[in-house]
Each structure stands twice: as C-alpha cells, then as structure tokens.
N, C-alpha and C positions, 0 to 999 in steps of 0.2 A: 412289485406288482404281484398280487396273489392270484392263484388260478382256481382254487376251490376252497371249501370250508376248512381244510386242514392247513391252510396258510403255506402251501408249497410255493416256492418262487421259481420263475423261469430261469434257466441258466443264462449267462451272459451271451452265449453264442447264438441264442434265438434272436436277440435284439440285433446282433451283427447280421444275421441272415435276413432279417426284415429290411435293414438298410440296404443290403446288397440287392435284394429283390426290387426295391423301389428304384435303385439306380439302373438296373437292367430294364425295367419298365419305362423309365424316362428316356433311356437311350433308344429303345425301340420306337417310342413316340417321335423322337427327333428324326429318326431315319426313315420313318414311314412317308409314303407319298402324300403330297398336299391333298386335303379333302376336296371333294367336288364342291363347286359353288352351290349354295342352297337356292339361289335365285333372287331376282329383283321383283318385289311384290308391290302392287298397288292396292291400298286398303281404303275403304270409305272413312272419312273423318267424322267423329261424333259431333263436330261443329256444324255440319250441314246434313241433317236428316233427309233422306230421300235421294242422296247422291247415287247415281246410276253405276255402282260398282257392287259386285256380289259381296255379301257380308263377310265371307271368309277370304276375300281378295282374289287377285289373279296374279300368278307367279310366272315370270319369264326365266327359265333355267339357263338357256344358252342363247348367245347372240351371234349372228353372222356379222363379222367385223371386217372393215377394209380401211387401209391407209391409202387415200386417193391422191393423185397428182395435184399440185397446186396447194399443198399444205392443208388438206382436209381429212377428217376421219368420219366414218359413217358406220353405224351399227344398227341392226334390225333384229328384233326378237318377236316370236309368235307364241301365243298360248291360246289354243282354241280359236275363237273368232276375235281375239284381242291382238293388238300389234303395238310394239314399242319401237320408236325410232329415235336414235341419238345422233347428233351431228356436232362436230367440233370444228370451228372455223375462226381463226387459223389454228391448225394443229401444230403444237410445238413439242411433241414427244409424249411418251408414255409416263405421265406424271399426274399430279393433282391439279384440278381446275375448280375454281369457284363457279357456282351457277347463280345467275341473277335473274330477276324478272325482266321481261320485255324482249322486243325483237332484236335489240342490239347486242345481246349476250354472246359470248364466245361459244358457250355450250347451249345447244337447244335440244330439248327432248319433248316428245309427244307420245301419249298413250291413247290409242283409239280402240273402241269396243263397239259391240252391236248397237248400243244406245248412245254412243259418243263418236259419231263419224268425224272425218277430217273437218276442221273448223270448229268442232265442238268437243274435241278431245282434251284430256288433261295435259297441261303443258306449262313450262316456265315462261312461255311467251304470253300466256294469259295473265295479265296483271290483276291484282286484287281489286275488287270493286271499291270505289271511293266513298260510297255512302254506307259502307259497313265497317265494322271494326277491322282494321287492316292487320293481317298476319303476314308479315313480309320479311321473314328472316333469310330467305334464299336457301342454298344448299351447296352440294359439292359432288364432284365426280373424281375418281382416282383409279389408276391402273395398279393392280396388285400382282406380284409375281412376274414382273416385267410387263408383258402385254397379254398374259393368259387369262386374267380375271379382271372384271370391271365392277367397281363399286359406284352406286348411284344413290344419293340421299337428298330428298327434297320434301320436307315435312308438310308444307301447305301448297298444294298444287290445285289450281282452279281450272274448270272447264269453261267453254265459251257460251254458256247459257246465262246471259245477263237478263234482268238485273240481279237475279239470285243464282249465282253459279254453284255448281257442285264443288265440294272440296274433298281432296283425297291426299293420302300420304304415299310417297314412292320411296322405297328403301330396300337395299339388299346388294348382293354380289352375284353376278352371273359369269359364266365362262364365256370367253371370246374365242370364236373359231374363225380362222382366216382362210382365204381361197388356197386350195392345195394342201391344207392341213388335214391329216387323217385323225379319226377318232372323234 
C-alpha cells in the first residue's frame, strides 16, 4: 500500500497495530452494557391514507410489566396521550409468541390515542375487513435479554372504524420495568 507520491510503504507493524486496535474495539463493544431499547413505534400505513396516527409515529420507550397470578402477563406503555396495552393469556414464560388476529389470540395488544379511544384503537383483535384486500400476516412478540426488553411486531394493525378502518404498523423493542425494580 503506498502512502504518498514517493511510493513509500507502511511498515508491517502498522498493519499489526490496526488489527490489534480492531480487536480492542470489538472487545469493548462486547463488554459494554446492552443499549437501551429504542421503543415500540406505531406508524400510519401508506395503505390507508387518513389513518389517525401522527405522520412521524408514536413511540413507547418503556413498559410497566407484570407477571400476574393465574398465568397472565400484562404490560402498559404511555407516550403523551397514547397508551399501549399488551396481555398474554396464558403466559408460559419469557419466550417468543405468535400474534394472530381475533379475540381468541394468546397475545392481545391495543394502542389507544386521542382520536382512537377504546373500542376504536389499533389492535390485533380487530380483524381485517372482508370487503377489502386482506393483509393478514399476523405478527410476533418476544422477550429479549430474559425479561428486560420486549419486542412487538405486527405490520398490519387495524382500528375499529368500519367499513374503512385505519391501518397502522406496530414495531420495535421497549424496556420492561417490573414492580419494585429501580431505574
């Protein structure tokens, strides 16, 4: 490798030093604490113009989480006047769960906002309308890092405004805080 117009070459030790520096940086990255969760975001879908979600979305950074008696899990997040509620029934541990449409799903989530009150919120319980092109791929929920972070992904979420519901995307990772947990 040349360094200037006089065709001088770097000595071999410079390459060794670069490799050592890369190894030190990689080691520091591995020992660094886990990054904070960026948040679970609800975004309007381009498939339904006029959906009542801000154009830049709404992000829930932290959730208040509880493992309840009777095999239930409950999480609530707030972002301004918006609220995210997640329930798992039956709860069988901090693992991955598939999310399906409809009332009978193991995982239920609802997102309520100032223009989407309860009953009209975005939810996996709201099934896609039958007279429209059906986008019904479902989604998933997973606990990351044990129970400290929760991933939620559901690309086509409908609200309760029929016959032409709003469509939104819900995706991201939020930190879970449990009763008695500091920080």
